[in-house]
C-alpha positions in Angstrom: -6.6 26.2 3.8 -5.9 23.4 1.3 -2.7 22.6 0.1 -1.8 20.8 -3.4 0.5 18.7 -4.7 1.8 18.4 -8.5 3.9 15.6 -9.6 5.3 14.9 -12.6 6.7 11.6 -13.7 8.1 9.5 -16.5 8.9 5.4 -16.3 12.6 5.2 -16.1 14.9 2.2 -17.5 14.4 0.2 -14.1 10.6 0.4 -15.0 11.0 -1.0 -18.7 13.1 -3.9 -17.5 10.6 -4.9 -15.2 8.8 -8.2 -16.4 5.0 -7.3 -16.8 4.1 -9.3 -14.0 6.0 -7.7 -11.5 5.1 -4.2 -13.1 1.2 -5.2 -12.4 2.2 -6.6 -9.1 3.8 -3.3 -8.0 0.4 -1.3 -9.7 -1.7 -3.5 -7.6 -0.2 -2.5 -4.4 -0.1 1.0 -5.3 -4.1 1.0 -6.0 -4.7 -1.0 -2.9 -2.8 1.8 -0.9 -4.6 4.4 -2.6 -8.1 3.1 -1.8 -8.5 4.7 1.6 -6.9 8.7 0.9 -10.6 10.1 0.5 -11.3 9.3 4.2 -8.3 11.2 5.2 -9.5 14.5 3.4 -7.1 13.7 0.2 -8.5 14.1 -3.1 -6.9 13.2 -6.4 -8.0 16.3 -9.0 -6.1 14.5 -11.9 -4.1 11.9 -13.0 -3.0 11.0 -16.4 -0.4 11.7 -19.3 0.6 14.9 -20.1 -0.3 16.8 -23.4 2.9 17.2 -25.2 1.3 19.2 -27.7 1.2 22.4 -25.9 3.4 25.4 -25.6 6.3 24.7 -23.3 5.5 21.4 -22.2 6.9 19.7 -19.9 9.0 16.5 -20.9 7.5 14.3 -18.1 5.0 11.9 -19.8 2.5 11.9 -16.3 0.7 13.9 -13.8 -0.6 13.8 -10.9 -2.8 16.5 -8.9 -3.6 16.4 -5.3 -5.6 18.5 -2.9 -4.8 18.0 0.8 -6.8 19.5 4.0 -3.0 19.9 5.4 0.3 19.3 4.9 0.3 16.5 7.4 -1.8 14.7 5.3 0.2 15.9 2.3 3.3 14.5 4.0 1.9 11.2 4.6 1.1 10.7 0.8 4.5 11.6 -0.1 6.6 9.2 2.7 3.9 6.4 1.4 5.0 7.2 -2.2 8.8 7.0 -1.0 8.0 4.1 1.0 6.2 1.9 -2.3 9.6 2.2 -4.1 7.9 4.7 -6.8 11.3 6.8 -7.1 13.2 3.5 -8.3 10.8 3.3 -11.4 10.1 7.1 -12.1 11.6 10.0 -12.8 10.0 12.1 -10.6 9.3 15.4 -9.5 7.1 17.2 -7.1 5.9 21.0 -6.5 3.6 21.8 -3.9 1.8 25.2 -2.4 -0.7 26.2 -0.3 -4.0 28.0 -2.3 -3.5 31.9 -2.9 -5.8 33.8 -4.7 -4.5 35.9 -8.1 -3.9 38.9 -6.3 -1.8 37.5 -3.5 0.3 35.8 -6.3 1.1 39.0 -8.4 2.3 40.3 -4.9 4.5 37.2 -4.5 5.8 37.6 -8.1 6.4 41.3 -7.6 8.2 40.6 -4.3 10.1 37.8 -6.2 
């Protein structure tokens, strides 16, 4: 059963205070670390800026949506994100879930 992670994040004051060369060095390290994810069954479904013009838009500026073969792969990615220092530079929230269908989700909502 696939597992999903949605990240919402916004650069914070520590990021904006970082000189451009250090920002690039940090992002280069992130890019290098992400290179082998697909070999572990980790799929990036979407990365990019959020659309502030939609109804009930998030205040966060960026999002990431990931798919994983299991919770171990998800947790390994989250550990890597944490270890990279990402949370130092970005105000960030995560939401994770398994894949359920619409009917199952309606039952979950009814039971909530």
